[in-house]
DOBAPA-380841 format. One record per atom (N, C-alpha, C, CB): z, x, y; residue in one letter. Coordinates in steps of 0.02 Angstrom, whole numbers, plus 50000, padded with zeros to 5 digits. Each point is the difference from the previous one (the first is absolute). Glycine has a CB too. Layout:
REM residues N
ZXYA ...
This chain:
REM residues 397
490164979350282X 500215008950023X 499145002050014X 501375004749897X 498705000350173X 499285004649990X 500205003749992X 499304997850049X 500385007549927X 499925007549983X 499815002649964X 500525000150030X 499135007449984X 499365002849999X 500115001149915X 499755006350142X 499644993249811X 500205001749940X 499155005349984X 501084986449961X 499325015250003X 499465008649932X 500245002149967X 499475005550049X 500334997249910X 500035004549927X 500675001049978X 499015006650028X 501354991049921X 500725004849968X 499825007049959X 500644987949976X 499975014250018X 500385004349990X 499934997249902X 500845002450153X 499035001749785X 500095001149946X 500595006349977X 498784994350005X 501685002849949X 500565004149981X 500675002550067X 498915004349902X 501154990650119X 500475003850058X 500964999349955X 498954994350149X 501075008949882X 500604996549978X 500754998450005X 499255002949961X 501054991350022X 500484993350016X 500375002550064X 500254995349867X 499725001450175X 500264999550062X 500334993849993X 499195006950063X 501654993349953X 500354992450013X 500025001150055X 500664996249916X 499324996950135X 500004999050068X 500614993650024X 498585004449993X 501424999250064X 500524994049984X 500124998050088X 500765005149858X 499414990950186X 500314997650040X 500354993150022X 499375008650005X 501024992950041X 500544993250030X 500004993950016X 500215006450030X 499874990149970X 499754993350035X 500324997150043X 499584998049921X 500554998850141X 500844997150022X 500004994149940X 500135001650164X 500504999949856X 500384994549936X 499714991649994X 501265007550028X 498754990150059X 499534994350001X 499634999249970X 500104999650068X 499295002449917X 499545002849971X 499954994449921X 500275014450074X 499294980149926X 500104999949927X 498954998849988X 501774992749981X 498655012649951X 499345003049965X 499724991749980X 500475014849939X 498764987550070X 499724995849933X 499465001449944X 500304993050079X 499745003349873X 500115003149919X 499295001849972X 501094992049968X 498665015650081X 499485000849968X 499995007449945X 499494992250112X 501025008049864X 500035002649904X 500084993049976X 500735013049987X 498994982350027X 500184993649947X 499365003449945X 500474986150095X 499675011949846X 499385001149952X 499524994549961X 500745009349988X 499764985550027X 499424993849971X 499984994350067X 500375000749844X 499304995350161X 500004995150031X 500694995350016X 498855002149955X 501244996049992X 500914996649978X 500315002550026X 500074997749909X 500075009950066X 500355003950067X 500084997950056X 499665007149964X 499804994550060X 499855002350099X 500094992750035X 498845010849992X 501144983049942X 500404989850031X 500404999250001X 499594994049970X 500805008749975X 500545002450014X 500505001350048X 499425001649939X 500215006450067X 500365004450054X 500014994250070X 499455014249947X 500084984150044X 499804998850072X 500014995650033X 499555005449979X 500574988749967X 500604993750000X 500644999550003X 499384997449951X 501025008350028X 500595001649991X 500125003750087X 499945001449838X 499395002050193X 500175004950088X 499954994450029X 499425012550015X 500034982249991X 500104994450022X 500424997250013X 499425000349969X 501044996249990X 500714994850000X 500325005150018X 500024990749910X 500445015250091X 500235002950020X 499985000050087X 499865004149875X 499464997950139X 499635002450063X 500464992450045X 498405007849947X 501454986650025X 499734992350033X 500504997949973X 498764997750009X 501565002449962X 500724996949977X 500264995850043X 500275009049947X 499654990550129X 500174991550034X 499604999450008X 500754997950048X 498455000549912X 499644995450023X 499494997849967X 500355003450083X 499454990449929X 499524995949923X 499605003449953X 499834991450067X 500455002849873X 499225004049951X 499625001150022X 499984996249930X 499644998150102X 499355002150006X 499845004850070X 499744988649929X 500845015950101X 499815005250042X 499935004249940X 500584998250121X 500145003949844X 500025004149962X 499375000649929X 501284998550058X 498354996349929X 499495002449938X 499275000550080X 500584990749823X 499345006550223X 499545004150025X 499915007350033X 499944989649999X 500955013750016X 500165006749994X 499625001249937X 501165000550063X 499015000749897X 499924998049915X 499235004350011X 500744984549956X 498865010250045X 499434999449990X 499645007350053X 500184984649964X 500235014350092X 499745005750030X 499775006250023X 500294993949986X 500485008849948X 500295006849997X 499545000849916X 501544999750088X 498634995149886X 499634999749913X 499405003050009X 500434988849952X 498945008950081X 499425000750032X 499855009149999X 500234987050080X 500145012850001X 500375008850032X 500105003049922X 500974996650135X 499325004849831X 500435000449960X 499405004349955X 500994988550023X 498695005849963X 499535000149958X 499705004350007X 499994991749988X 499785009550083X 499215003850036X 500225007550000X 499534989750100X 501245012449916X 500195004650009X 500155002449925X 500314997250123X 499785003749850X 500055000449905X 499055001949981X 501304986749969X 498405009550049X 499455001749977X 499725006750033X 499874987749974X 500125011950074X 499905005250055X 500575006249982X 499564990050101X 500865010449854X 500255005249993X 500705003050025X 498884999649992X 501454994750070X 500644999550032X 500555007849966X 499784983150010X 500345019750025X 500635005049986X 500694994350007X 499345013250062X 500454984149978X 500704996050043X 499924995350079X 500655011949944X 499544983550028X 500164993850057X 500504996050029X 499274999849958X 500685000550084X 501024996550023X 499744999650094X 501365010449885X 499124982050111X 499664996950065X 500894998550007X 498364993549987X 501785006250089X 500644999550059X 500004992550019X 499855012550060X 500654986549933X 499994995350058X 500554999750045X 499384994049934X 500385006850150X 500805004650031X 499964997150077X 500005014249924X 500724982150106X 499854997950044X 500095005950058X 500224988349944X 499435012850104X 500005005250067X 499874996750071X 499505009049921X 501064990750100X 500154996550050X 499934993550010X 499865008750027X 500614988049921X 499894992350011X 499334996949969X 500655001750109X 498995003449881X 499374997049976X 499835000849914X 499585002850131X 500254992449835X 499825004149930X 499425004350011X 500404990849924X 499355011750014X 499425006249997X 500125003549924X 500035003450148X 499514998649841X 499675001249934X 499775006849984X 499664989150010X 500305012149940X 499555006349998X 499805001149902X 500775007050142X 498484995649825X 500205004449957X 499875006049970X 500174992050001X 500035011249974X 499625007249961X 499935000149962X 500205005350031X 499284996849956X 499345003149934X 500035009249988X 498914988750053X 501145009749893X 499845007949985X 499614999249955X 500955005750023X 498375000849987X 499355000249925X 500145007749995X 498744990050024X 500765011649919X 499945006549982X 499075001650001X 501374999349919X 498555005450157X 499395001149959X 499505005750008X 500144988849998X 499385014649970X 499715005150007X 499875003150053X 499754996649925X 500505012250086X 500215002250034X 499145002050025X 501455002249953X 498804998550127X 499045006550032X 500135004149988X 499504998350092X 500955006749884X 499675005249995X 500675004149932X 499184999750159X 500575005949818X 500435003849957X 500975002550012X 498575004049987X 501114998050086X 501035000650022X 500294997250045X 500035009449979X 500634985850018X 500094994750040X 499895002650062X 500724994149931X 499145010250102X 499625003550062X 499484996350003X 500315011149993X 499064990949993X 499454998649994X 499934993849988X 499815009549975X 500974984649984X 499814996349993X 499874993150078X 500505006649866X 500094996750131X 500524995750070X 499205002850068X 502095003949959X 497865002850029X 499405000950047X 499304993850017X 500375012749950X 499254989349994X 499654996649968X 500144990250032X 500095012449887X 500224984950091X 500464992150012X 500205000650038X 500314996449926X 499845007750154X 500214997750041X 499034999750045X 501725005049980X 497895000949995X 499294998850034X 499684994349959X 499805012850039X 500394984149930X 499734994449987X 500174994750018X 499795004849937X 500994994950067X 500404994950049X 499684999150072X 501105003649939X 498775001450095X 499755002150060X 499184995250003X 500775014149995X 498904987649972X 499384997349985X 499694992049998X 500275010349947X 500374987649992X 500004990349991X 500404997650051X 499984998549870X 500425005050160X 500484996950049X 500055003750074X 500664996449893X 498825001350139X 500015005350061X 500544996250038X 498695005150009X 501744990350008X 500194997550031X 500675002250000X 499144992749992X 500885006449933X 500915001549986X 500345005050001X 499904993849942X 500695007550062X 500215007050016X 500205003149925X 500484997150133X 499075010549843X 500025000849959X 500565007149992X 498824992249992X 501395011350009X 500495006649981X 500125000349942X 500535000250087X 499615006349906X 500385004849930X 500625004150014X 498835002349955X 501604994550016X 500785002649996X 500205001649972X 500214996550032X 500435006349938X 500235004849964X 500544996749969X 499625009150067X 500674986949874X 500544997949983X 500475004449970X 499434991049998X 501025006750016X 500745006149969X 499995002049967X 500614997650015X 499224999949925X 499655002649902X 499725006850025X 499394986749926X 500735018250086X 499675006450002X 499465000350049X 500285001449888X 499904995050178X 499344999250001X 499334995749995X 500645006549982X 499674991749981X 499084995749981X 499724996350043X 500224998049897X 498945005850101X 499814995850079X 499824993349960X 499365010550101X 500744983449945X 499824994050012X 499414997750062X 501204999749947X 498334996150016X 499534997750055X 500314992950001X 498805007649982X 501184989950079X 500464993050026X 499174997550048X 501875005050022X 498004988649987X 499724995550037X 500344994949994X 499075004149995X 500874995050084X 500414992450039X 499324996350024X 501335005650063X 498764988249947X 499484994449995X 500164993450018X 499605006049918X 499954991550068X 499874991950007X 499604998749930X 499874998750149X 500404991749833X 499325000549924X 500024992950019X 500215009949870X 499264983050103X 500154994650016X 500074998149928X 499484998450119X 501034997449838X 500064998649923X 499704991350011X 501305010049950X 498194989550002X 499994992050002X 500114996049956X 499415001750057X 501134993249974X 500054994249958X 499684996749966X 500455000150052X 499544997749866X 499694997450012X 500124991350009X 499545011549959X 499714984250029X 500404993650018X 500424994949951X 499115001050079X 501055002149856X 500534999449961X 500934998750013X 498935006649959X 500945000750075X 500565004449994X 500284999550091X 499435009449874X 499994985950172X 500235000150078X 500254994949994X 499285005450067X 501514992250006X 499994994350004X 499614992150023X 500715009049992X 498844994950031X 499694992050027X 499345001449940X 500334997550176X 499685004049786X 499385000649963X 499365002950019X 500514991849966X 499605013950072X 499375002350039X 500135008749985X 499874988550112X 499235011249875X 500205010350005X 500225002350048X 499225003349949X 501195000750083X 500135004050058X 500365008949957X 500324985650103X 499445016649968X 500375005650008X 500275001450056X 499445003249931X 501065003350006X 500665001350024X 499975008650026X 500624989549907X 499595009350176X 499955009950002X 500545001449981X 499355003450093X 500765003249893X 500385003149964X 500155007250032X 499564992749904X 500855008650089X 500265008050032X 499745003749916X 501474997450114X 498285008749893X 500155003749935X 499985007250023X 499474991449914X 501175010550033X 499865009750002X 500035001349926X 500725004850120X 498925001949881X 500185003249926X 499895007849988X 499634988549956X 500735012450020X 499795004949970X 499815003549943X 500394998050069X 499355007449935X 499655004049935X 500115007649992X 499094991850012X 501305007949905X 500275003650005X 499735005349931X 500884991950080X 499145011849939X 499425004249932X 500575001249961X 498895007650057X 501024993349876X 500445002849928X 500035005749999X 499744993049933X 500695012450044X 499645005250009X 500155000549887X 500255006750192X 498894998049818X 499735000949921X 499684993749978X 500955007849966X 499284988050050X 499614992149945X 499314996650039X 501414994649956X 498395008450120X 499474998850010X 499864993650011X 499865008749951X 500764989850066X 500014990650030X 500135000150073X 500624994349890X 499605000050145X 500434996650052X 500154999049988X 499924998150046X 500954998949983X 500314994949999X 499924995450050X 500595005949944X 499214987250092X 499864999550049X 500524993350020X 498755006849982X 501694994450073X 500314993050031X 499934996150032X 500415003549988X 499454992950028X 500044992950005X 500254997050049X 500025000649907X 500254997350165X 500624992750040X 499214997050021X 501605005750078X 498784988949931X 499444993150018X 500594995850015X 498805000449913X 501174996350159X 500514996350066X 499444997450014X 501025007150055X 499084984449944X 499684995650058X 500445000350061X 499484991849917X 501135010050074X 500774998550051X 499815005650035X 501114994849928X 498515006050160X 499995002450044X 500525004450017X 499384991950014X 500845003549999X 500864998250009X 500425008050013X 499954987649896X 500135012950042X 500365002849935X 499475007749973X 500554984649955X 499145017550075X 499465004149997X 500425008349974X 499154991350111X 500785007549948X 500505007750035X 500645001849938X 499924995350162X 500504999149810X 500454998749960X 499545002949935X 500724989150068X 498755007949901X 499984999949956X 499485007949986X 500384985150000X 499425016450047X 499525006349976X 500585006049996X 498704996150068X 502005002449986X 500635005149959X 500134999649947X 500495000250070X 499454997949919X 500124993749921X 499735003849949X 499774987350047X 499315013549970X 499735003649978X 499805006749982X 500054991950029X 500415011650035X 500035008349985X 500564999549969X 499475006350092X 501044990849914X 500465001949955X 499984997749934X 500555000950088X 499154994449905X 499815001749885X 499525005049994X 499964986849946X 499405015050101X 499775005249975X 500655007950013X 498564992250026X 501925010949997X 500395003150022X 500634999749919X 499544997050162X 500394998249805X 500094999149922X 499795002249951X 500134993550031X 499305007049980X 499325001949948X 500345005949951X 498844997850101X 501135002849867X 500215002749949X 499835002349921X 500504995150081X 499435012249898X 499694998649939X 500115007949933X 498974990350096X 501265007749849X 499965009249963X 499434998549945X 501515005350001X 498204999349964X 499765000849943X 500335000849959X 499345002750035X 500264995549873X 500385000149954X 500125007349999X 499644989649942X 500165015450052X 499975008749985X 500734999550058X 498285006749976X 501694989350070X 500775004050072X 500604996449962X 499374999350160X 500494993849816X 500334997449968X 500485003049938X 499154993450053X 500405007849920X 500015005149925X 500515007150027X 498454996449946X 501175007150101X 500445005550018X 500694998050021X 499015006050033X 501224989050023X 500534999950018X 500634997249915X 499264997750158X 500275000549788X 500564998649952X 500115006649984X 499754988649953X 499575014150048X 500355007249953X 500475006650024X 498914997549947X 500945000250143X 500525005050043X 500664996549978X 499235003550119X 500624989849872X 500924997049989X 500405002249913X 499584986150089X 499935014549892X 500125000849904X 500055008650006X 499034987949924X 500885016550114X 500195007349987X 500524999850042X 498955006349972X 501254990050094X 500654998950020X 500754998649975X 499144997950050X 500544998949871X 500514999849983X 500624992749995X 499465011950040X 499854984350019X 500704994850050X 499594995149943X 500415002350180X 500104992049805X 499924994149956X 499734995350032X 500835002349939X 498704992950042X 499784993850061X 500714996650034X 498804995949922X 500985001250108X 500604996650021X 500024994050039X 500315009849993X 499964986049986X 499944989249999X 500165001550077X 500684990949861X 498915004750189X 500015001250065X 500264990050005X 498855014250034X 501534989450007X 500584993750019X 499574991850001X 500835010150096X 499254984349873X 499894994850011X 498954998749962X 501315000950126X 498545005649843X 499464999449933X 500054993049962X 500135013249975X 499854981450008X 499994994450009X 499635000449932X 500124996650135X 499405007149848X 499785000649930X 499955004849962X 499594993450032X 501085009550007X 500285005149946X 499575007849993X 500374987849929X 499155011150116X 499495008349989X 500375004650059X 498524994749965X 501605011350017X 500165006050022X 499505003950033X 500744999349920X 499475004250117X 499795002150040X 500365008750044X 499624985149986X 499915020950011X 500035007049973X 500625000750051X 498645005149957X 501785001450026X 500305001150047X 499885006850030X 500694992049955X 499335010450103X 499825005850049X 500285006049960X 500084993350121X 499325011549869X 500105006449957X 499775006150058X 499674993749862X 500285012450136X 499745005850028X 499344996550006X 500715010749952X 498864990950109X 499254998849995X 499884992949994X 499785010749946X 500404985550037X 499894990149982X 499834998950083X 501184994849881X 498365001050097X 499894998250093X 500654993449999X 498215002050031X 501925000250036X 500414994650035X 499844994050006X 500275007150050X 500374987449944X 499834995750023X 500024996850071X 500155001149896X 499364992550104X 500104996950067X 500565000250042X 499364994249953X 500715007550130X 500625000750021X 500294991950007X 499695012650064X 500834987749935X 500174990950007X 499714997450079X 501375000749919X 498354991150055X 499644997450055X 500494996650049X 498984998749927X 500904998750117X 500364995650041X 499914993549966X 499855006550107X 500434989349900X 500024992149973X 499844995450033X 500715002249949X 499054992450071X 499814995150033X 500514997650021X 499134998549952X 501254998750101X 500634995849988X 500064993249963X 500185005450096X 499104989949909X 500004995649978X 499785001249931X 499964995250105X 499795007849874X 500005002649922X 500745001649984X 498765005950003X 501544997950021X 500895003149979X 500514993849991X 499925011750085X 500004984349957X 500224993150002X 499874994349961X 500005003850087X 499524996449880X 499734996549961X 499975003049918X 499414995850115X 500715009049892X 500315002349918X 500655001250011X 499025006049950X 501484994850105X 500654997150010X 500214997349988X 499975001350038X 499574992749989X 500224990749990X 500164998749916X 498974994750109X 500305009649842X 499964997849929X 500435001849980X 499124999549980X 501235008350039X 500405004049976X 500784997049986X 499175008450058X 501004989450004X 500494996849997X 500124993549957X 499965005850096X 499484989149884X 499994997749932X 500455001349955X 499085000350020X 500705003849952X 500295003349955X 500805003650001X 498735000649992X 501325002850069X 500845001450026X 500424992649988X 499625009750112X 499984985249907X 500284994450023X 500334996349928X 499074999250114X 500485001549845X 500185000449924X 500304999849963X 499685002450017X 500375007649983X 500495001649987X 500535002249986X 499444997450011X 500415002250075X 500835004650035X 500165005849994X 500504992349982X 500225007550063X 500065008650002X 500384997849937X 500075007850137X 499874997249777X 500484999649972X 500155006449992X 499844990049960X 499775015350069X 500065007649972X 499785003150077X 499594999449843X 500725007850142X 499735001750091X 499374999949996X 500815007850045X 498864996450015X 499335002949981X 500005004850029X 499414992149983X 500135011249980X 499705007450008X 499955001550067X 499344999549904X 500815007550125X 499795001850053X 499035000950018X 501395005149986X 498364996049994X 499384997949999X 499524994450020X 500455006049940X 500264988450037X 499884993049999X 499544997950070X 501204998349926X 498404997050062X 499834998250053X 499475002350045X 500964997949976X 498455007749985X 499625004650037X 499614992050003X 500035016649960X 499424985450053X 499494995750023X 499305004750057X 501204988849988X 498425010849959X 499375005750006X 499414998450005X 500515005749944X 499114996750078X 499154997750004X 499865007049926X 499574995350189X 500205001849762X 499885004349939X 499305000149948X 501274998050011X 498655005349987X 499324997149940X 500424996549925X 498965012850041X 500344982249944X 500445000349935X 499815002649947X 500364992050031X 499655006449919X 499925003249944X 499335002449964X 500964994050001X 498834998650007X 499164999249975X 499335006450031X 500404984750006X 500055015050074X 499535004850065X 500365005549974X 499744993050129X 500785009749864X 500375005850004X 499405003249934X 501594995750050X 498375001649883X 499885001749942X 499085002650006X 501164990749941X 498485008150146X 499384999850017X 500115006150058X 499614986049964X 501015018750054X 499955003050036X 499984998250059X 499735004249928X 500184990050103X 500294994350058X 500664997550011X 499054996549981X 501315009050082X 500505001950018X 500384995650034X 499545008949991X 500054989250056X 500214998250083X 500254992949974X 499015006850099X 501464992449921X 500504992450005X 499424992649974X 500905005850138X 499424990449804X 499374995449992X 500324993750000X 499215007449931X 501464995350048X 500474991950037X 500675002350025X 499574990449906X 500935005550107X 500504999350039X 500674996649945X 499064998550121X 501415007649867X 500074998149961X 501235001549995X 498065002249957X 502224993250027X 500725000050029X 500305001749928X 499994990450113X 500135014249879X 500545004349923X 500564998950016X 499465010349966X 501004986449990X 500875003049994X 500204997749941X 500424999450117X 500185003449878X 500315000949944X 500814997749977X 499115008450021X 501064987949960X 500634997949976X 500385003249939X 499544990350047X 501265013849961X 499865005149934X 500554995849978X 499545014050023X 501044988849944X 500574998349946X 500174992449982X 500505010750043X 498854987749944X 499984994749932X 500064998949936X 499594999250056X 500844998849938X 500124997549922X 499364995849986X 501394999050002X 498545000349911X 499354995949994X 500004994349993X 499655006949964X 500864990350018X 500024995650021X 499624996650072X 500895004049922X 499554998250121X 499934998050056X 499235002950010X 501364999450037X 498385003549959X 499275001750003X 499554995249990X 500275009549968X 500074987549983X 499524994249978X 500084993750012X 499855005849927X 500824993750109X 499914992350051X 499715002950049X 501004992349984X 499155013150078X 499505002950034X 499064997349991X 501095010149986X 498794991849952X 499424999449974X 499694993650007X 500355008049934X 500154988250033X 499744992950005X 500164996250065X 500134999749879X 500465001550164X 499834997550055X 499565001750057X 500854997749960X 498865010850044X 499444999250037X 499394995449953X 500395012350070X 499424988549901X 499444995949961X 500094992250007X 499955009749912X 500424987550079X 500354991450075X 499655002050048X 501414997149994X 498995007150045X 499694999650066X 499565000950028X 500595000750000X 499225003249960X 498935002350024X 499634992849965X 499865017849967X 500224982949975X 499554991649980X 500224995250044X 499945000849874X 500654997850163X 500334994750034X 499464998650070X 501395003949951X 498455004550035X 499604999850093X 499285001449979X 501035006650094X 498704990149847X 499295000550016X 499775005749967X 500074994650105X 500405011049850X 499645005849973X 499705001249937X 500655003250067X 499005000149901X 499734997649935X 500315006349967X 498794992450025X 501355006649916X 500095004649943X 499535002549985X 500694995549964X 499025012550041X 499415003249968X 500135002749939X 499595002450100X 500715001449886X 500365002549944X 500855001549992X 498835004349999X 501694996549935X 500514998949971X 499755003549950X 500494990350043X 499975014649956X 500425005049931X 500794999850009X 498995010049994X 501194994449963X 500754999349989X 500195003050072X 500175001549856X 500244997450207X 500275001150019X 499645000350068X 500635003049901X 498854995650108X 499265001650031X 499714993550033X 499745009249905X 500244988250152X 499454994050011X 499545003950051X 500814987949986X 498685008050035X 499424999650059X 499724993750016X 499695010349967X 500584990550114X 499854992550023X 499235000150052X 501564996850001X 498234999750005X 499444997450062X 500324996550035X 499044999349948X 500615002150098X 500034993350074X 499554998650027X 500795002450035X 498564992250002X 499575001550037X 499935003250054X 499904993649952X 499585007750091X 499985003050061X 500104996750076X 499355006149920X 500944994850122X 499944997550054X 499745001650085X 500714997349908X 499365002450141X 499545001350053X 500085007149992X 500064989850083X 500635012649902X 500265006950004X 499585007349942X 501304991150035X 498735004649886X 499815004649958X 499424994749953X 501295009050006X 498134993250025X 499634993649956X 499904998449941X 499595001050066X 500475006249916X 500015001649917X 500564998749952X 499355008150038X 501354989949980X 500434999049985X 500665002649999X 499194996749972X 501145003149984X 500805003049993X 499965000749925X 500784993650104X 499595011949860X 500415002449941X 500715000350021X 499065007049952X 501284991549958X 500915003750016X 499865001649934X 501044992950089X 499235013249885X 500275001049937X 500815001250008X 498805005049956X 501374995349990X 500754996649991X 500265005749922X 499654982750055X 500565020649948X 500135005749936X 500755002749988X 498785004650028X 501574991349932X 500695002149988X 500075007349923X 500384983750055X 500015020649960X 500255004449974X 500464999049970X 499625004550057X 500654991749891X 500515002949979X 500505003749988X 499474996650002X 500055009249953X 500265008250011X 500375000150050X 499105005649965X 500334994350091X 500285005750052X 500634992850059X 498365012450003X 501604981349955X 500244995050054X 499834998850067X 500705002049940X 498724998750057X 499374999850061X 499544995549997X 500025010450008X 500054984350068X 499374992650007X 499665004850043X 500574985650002X 498465015549985X 499815002550043X 499464993050024X 500315014349956X 499684986150116X 499474996950018X 499564999750051X 500564996349946X 498775002850054X 499385003050047X 499844994350004X 499575011149973X 500234985450102X 499584993750021X 499675005250071X 500924985649953X 498245013050035X 499405003950059X 499664994749990X 499865013449995X 499604987350040X 499374997050010X 499425001349952X 500395000550110X 499304995849868X 499525003449940X 499255005650040X 500354985849907X 499615017150039X 499365006150039X 499544996850024X 500035008849928X 500114995750150X 499344997350054X 499525004150007X 500654994750067X 499085010549874X 499495003850030X 499504996749960X 500535011550037X 498674990849990X 499514998149991X 499875004349943X 499764995550110X 499955006049836X 499585005849970X 499244996149986X 501175007449934X 498405001850059X 499174997549990X 500095000849942X 499215003150088X 500834992749864X 499815000849936X 499864994649965X 500555008450005X 498624995449969X 499634992949959X 500274995849971X 499345005049981X 500604988250004X 500154996649942X 499204996549971X 501454997550049X 498575004149861X 499644994149981X 500074993250000X 499865007449956X 499474990650077X 500144992649992X 499404996049954X 500655000750124X 499534992049870X 499524996249978X 499464995350046X 500895001149915X 499265000150137X 499714996450064X 499045003449993X 501545000250097X 498304993049916X 499155001749975X 499784999449960X 499945005250037X 
């Protein structure tokens, strides 16, 4: 990644920053805290992405990704991910990197102006301009151009060093009150899909969201004053809560449309549970809700745009013995289809399954039985796809 660097600003307030990645992006483990964890997660990624390839090909890919991811961790990357997409009958790929660097000015406006001037001097042949993001009209300086990536001999198919031309688009987003700028970068060696990828890059920037600790504290205090108890959101597999809306509280993000492919994938996995338990009681009127929502972890940071697609349904009028039978049947069905039981407690279980071409991060299923209410609550969802700017201590270097 190429970006301007200058001095940092001390004593800055905590800012929780997040953005949404397309569900088909595979994140690289730049949050790994030691080399062993990094190697294990890279090998798992290689085996998943190249499940139909030979062991040698998986090993070669893992070596390449291990080297690249290690360099990204050393450089302090906030996020790194890649995708492999077929476009007009041709295979294509792209990678997205996110970095955080010191800003070139005190205010976001001054930082954007100085960044644009520097980029114009440094890359006179590239397209450089400042745009306003949907988030409070925040300025972002974008640069679109090209670069050549050196492929070392040990990673080249013919054993010779090669230069690989790629398209590149960057966005420099000054963070308010931080003295830092978030740098987004997309690279792709697939010229035929460049327009598709630049449109996707714009969409990623459009999901940028942030909140300070003070804003979160203010929101919780307003909810407390309003006297509205925290309510459990449907499908919160962790059992975490989210505050209700009281007078003066921040409004939650409007429901977002769900991509048809994601909707179908989640419905298919939800049907596994319904097929196993059978229709032994009435479904509640709100059953069948499928929505793009913020997961509990993101809501706790004040990031409210949808980061997961969730199918929520409830079945009522179920005697305790019937609930036990249904949980056992659902468990057997999910495990039989390759799901892993992640957590289990009295009347509650959480399962997960690996990702696919639709949701690279995978899927979760939460089953909760309430004997007192004679109720079965089922939530099937994609794993959170939000990238976050959070520094992680590590043992590298």
